[in-house]
N, C-alpha and C positions, 0 to 999 in steps of 0.2 A: 502492498500499499504505499509506504514510505516514498519506496522509487517509484512509484506510478506520481505521486505528486512531484517529485524533483522534475521529472522529464516532462511532465506539464508547465512545471515551472518555468524550464529552460527553455519550453516551446515559445510559450506565451512572451519570455525576453525574447526572442531570436524575431520575433514577430513585429513587437515593438521597436527592434534596433532595426528588423527591413523599415517598417512607416518612416523612423526617424531618416535614416537614408530616403529615401523615397523623397520626403514632403525638402531634406535637403536639396535633394536635387532640382528636383523640381523649382522650388524659390532660384537654383542658379541659373534652371533653362529660362524662366519670364522676368529675370528681373537681374540680368547681368548690369555690370557697368554702361555697356555701349547700351543695351537696351532703354538703361536710365536717361542717358544725357539726347536720346532723340526722343523720348519722351516729354524729358524737361521743354528742349527747343521746340519741340512743336506746339507745347504748352501756352510755350511765350510769342510764341509767332500768332498761336490763334490770341493772346492779351494786344499784338501790335493791331493786328485785323479788327478788330472789334471796335477801335478808336478810330484809325484809318477808312474805315467803310463810311461815317460822319462826310468823307471830305477831307481835305488838307487844309486845315487853317490852326491858328495857337492855338486854342484848345484841343484839339484831337493831335498835333503836334507835341503838345506840352505831355501826353498818356501816352503817345504811344514811344517815344525817344529812350525814354529806359526799356522798353522789351527792346526796341530794336539797336542798342548800346549790346546787350546783353548777345544780341541774335549774331554780332560783326564781333565779339569780344572784346572788343578797343578799350581804350583809358577812356574817350568822352566824342561824343556824336551832338550834331547840330543839322536842325532841318531849316531848310528855305525854300520856299513857294518859287512859282515859275518864273517872278521878275527877280530875282534873285537877295526878298527880303529876308530876315532871320525870325523863323517863326517860334524856335526852342532850341533848347541846349538841355544836356544833361551830359553828367553830374553840374550843380551849379559851384562846380571848384573853382575858385580864382585863381590858384595856380597853375590848375590846367586850362582854364580859358585866357589866362594875363595875356597883356598885350599884344602882344607878338603874334602869338596862337590864334588869337582873337583876332586881329586884322586878314592876317594870311589868310582864315577861314571862309571867310567872309568876301575875300578878294579872289578864290578857286572857287566859290560857289561863285561868282559873276563870268568867270572865266567858264565854267561850266554849262550856261546857259545854252552854249551850241552845241549841245549833246554828248559831248567828249567828257572822258573823266581826266579831272589833274590828280598832280601826286608832287606836292611840294615837301622836301626833307629836309637836313640837316637846318633846322629852326629851332633853337635852342633845345637841341636831341630829340626833336620831336618832328614825327611826321604826319602832313595832313592828306588826304584824300577827300577829295573831291568828285562823288560818282552821281551823276545826273538821274534823275525818275521820268522814264521815260516810256511812254504807253505803246499801245502796239502799233499804232500808225506811224508813229518817230516823233511824237510831239514831246517839249519836255515839261512835266507837272511840276518840276519841284527839283530841287537839290537834294543828296543825303551825302554831309561832311563828316569826317570820323577822324579822331585825334589819337595818333599812338607814339609809342617810345618804339625808339630806334624805326628801322628802315622795314618795312610789312615786305612781307615773303609772296609767292604768287599764291600759295595756297590761302591768305588773310586778302588779298587782292579778290580771288578768287569768290572768298563769302560774301566783300560788301557789295560784291557785282548784283551775287545771287538777291541777296539781303533787299537791294534797291528795285531788282526785276519784281520782287515779290511786294516790298511797300508801293509802287509804282501799280501792279495791277490793283492791288485791292481801291487805290485811290480812284484807278478809273472803274473799278468796278462802282465805287461811289457815284461817279459822275453818270454810267446809267442808271442809276435806281434815279439820281435826281431827271435825265432826258425823261425818264416814263413815265415818273409821276406828274412833271409839268405835260406831256403827249395827252396822258388819264386825264388831266384835269380840260385840256384841250376839247377830249370827246363829250364830256359831258359841258362843257356848254353848248357845245354845238345842239345836243339832246333837247336841250334849252330852248335852245333856237327856234326848234323845231318846233317844242312845242305850245311857241306862242304865236304862230302864224295857225296854225290846223283846229288850236282849238278855244286860245282864251276867246278868241272874237266869241264865235258862236254859243260860248257858255254865258258870258253876260248877255247877247241877244235874247236865250233864254229865259235868262234870271230878270231881266227886261220886262219879258212878257207876264211875267206872272206877278208884276210889282201891284196893277189894279185889279186882278182878276183875285189871287189870291198871293195875299199881303203874307203872310204864317210862310207857305212854303218859297217865296221869294226870299225867306231873313234864313229860311234855314239851307238854302243853295248857297247864299252868299257865304255859310259861314261853310262850306262843301268847299268853295270855290276860295276860300282864305287860306283853308287850311290846306290844298291840296297845292297851291304854288309855295305855302311855306314851306310844306317839304321838298319841292321840286328847285326852287332856289336857294336852298338851304344853303350856308358856307360850314359845309363837312367833308367828312373825306371820301376817298372811293367807293367806298361798301357798304351797303348796309345788312340788314339780315332780311328773310325771303318776307318774316310777317308785318316787319314797316311798308314793304315795296307792296305787300296785297293791300294794306291798309290802304294805303294811297292808291292805287287802282282803284278800290273801292270808292273811294271820293269819286275819282273819274268816273267811273261806272252811273252812280248816283246821279252826276253833273249828264250825261249821253241819255240815262234814260228818262230825265227831266225833258229835254229835247226833244226826243222822238216816241216816248210813249210804248205804247206794247208793241210798234214796230219792233223794238228790242227785246231779244233773250237774252238775258245771261246766266248761266250756270258754273258755281263756283264748287270745286271740288279739291282740300287740300288735308294730308295727312299731316295730325301733330304733329309728329315727331319732326319736323323737317321746319317749320314754324323757323327754329334758329339755325339755319341755312346761311351763311353767308353768300350774297351774290352782288355782282356789283352794283353800285347806287344807279335808279332811272334801267334797269337792264329791262325790264319788265312792260316798262308804259311805253315802250315805241312796239311790242309783239301786240299788247291788248288795241293800241288808236287805232294801226292799221289794221285789226281784225274788223274793228267797229267801223272804220271811215271807209273800208273796201269790201266788208262782209255785204253794206247794206247797201252799195253804191250801185246807182238805178234799181235798187229793189223794192218794191211792197214794205218788207222787212227782211227779219236774220234774227238770229243766233251766236253768241259766241260762247264758247266753251275754256273754264282753265283749269286746271289738273295740276296739281304737284304730288308727288308721290316717292314712300321711299324705296330706292331701289340700292340696297347694300351699300356700297362705299360709298355712291353718288345719291342726287335728287332728281327727279325727273322732272321739269316744267311744261305742262304741251297749252298753246296760244290758239285754240280751232275754231274757224266760222264756217256756215255752210255758204256763202258766199258763190260768185261767178270760178274763180279758181282760176288757174293760169294756164299755159302748154307748158310740160314740164324741160320741153326741149329749151328755153326760155332761160333754164338755172343755170348761169354762169360757170365757167371753168376757172380752175384755177383752187387755191386755198380757200375761200368761200364756195364750195360747189352747192354748200347749200342753201344759198341766198338766192333768193329769188328778183330778180330783174323787172318788175308788174309794168305790161305792158302797155297804153295809156288806151288801145282798145277795149281791153275787159273793164275800165274805168279806173287805173291805177295812176300813180303818177310816181315820178324818179324818186322824191322825198321818203315815201317806202322803204326803196330797197337803199337809199342812204342810211336813214334810220335803224335798217337791219344789219346792216354792213357795219355802222359804228357799235352795236353789242357784240357783234361778230369778233371782232379784232378785239374789243377788250373782255370778252368772254379767254378769247385763245393767250392775250397777254399775259390774264392769271393763271390760268391754270395749263393751261399748254393746247396744243392743235387738237387735242381728243375731244376739246373740250367747246368747238363753235357751233353752233344756231344751223340746225337739221328744221329742211323744208319739204314737205310732203303736201305735193297737189296735180291737180288734173281740171281739165278744162271743164267746168259745169258740177265741180265734184267738192268747191271749196280749198281751203288751205289751211294745214297744220303746222306749226311751227315748233320746232322740237330742244327747249334748254336743260342741258345737262348740265349739272356742277355737284365739284366731290364737298359730301359733307364735310369734310376737315380738312385742309391743306393749309401747312406750316406758312408761316410770315403771311395770310391772309385774314384780315379780322375785319369786324366792324369795327366803322370808324366812332361811332356815335355821335349825339348832335341827331336823331334821330326825333320826329316829331309827332304827336298823337299818343 
């Protein structure tokens, strides 16, 4: 019995030793000095990128400078803008940035605006390297100036060049983001301009017709009109929730039903779980407006159906009218295959095409080419416009400012 216990204890100790060796070996495999260095470098680069993705200015340069200095492994670093003006320096050590070195750094930065690197050494045993921050097209976005003791070798110069390229790519991405935001804003303004001539005049005429015959009804319509315009012309961001869009669509349809009476029938079916899905601001308005305007054009009456369903990771929204429809061959080719250029013979005008194209472009810009509009139509069979949006997309959120 004693022998068995001794054997069991020995086996247990052996297993523990093997486990300890396994853990030690495992740790050595996943946490070598090289891996730790790579992890630290990537983490430092991500911290620098976080600042530079806001663009290159005094604030972002001051935040990014310490991280860029760590990446270059130099004693000091300074960031200049594309005009050669100093934005930030790190560290704020007066010895490193003594007058002779600071003057040389400014001179080197100004000279590097032509896109070429400058290396000035033997300045009180200190070397200054000015590396331009170049965009992909070759434009100078700024200058990265480093200070190091002694003469830098090819390895350090190569590292400085790579860090400069990395910083330039982040700054260029920030400029692209800013350009996209300006484009999105311009497209929203275009939609607002489209709303004005096609709807406001008729809405005001409809309200005026009720002033004498039904003042209470006229007052209700005025409030709906005020809420509609307040939402449509709000100073908010480029995204909102489906619930906010549908609330404003309801105001629009209330005014249109007052205008057309029983000639216009509307059916709305929305799954509650998709109400908080984020969509581009004013994405539904052109679709519904086109369905009302063109579905009823030249006819005694018509119906519009709006459906929003949960489709797994996506939300599918359809706007369908039973109007005259159009020839499927009129669907134009290219990225916007789904968009129909409505023909005057069917009572359609170019503004419908412009509005749908606008929404299609904004959907693709926000969510990718898989999320453009799709149009199903045939002559005499009405038109269905399908919008598919993801229920969640990183970086896309409602900007607030919704009314209602």
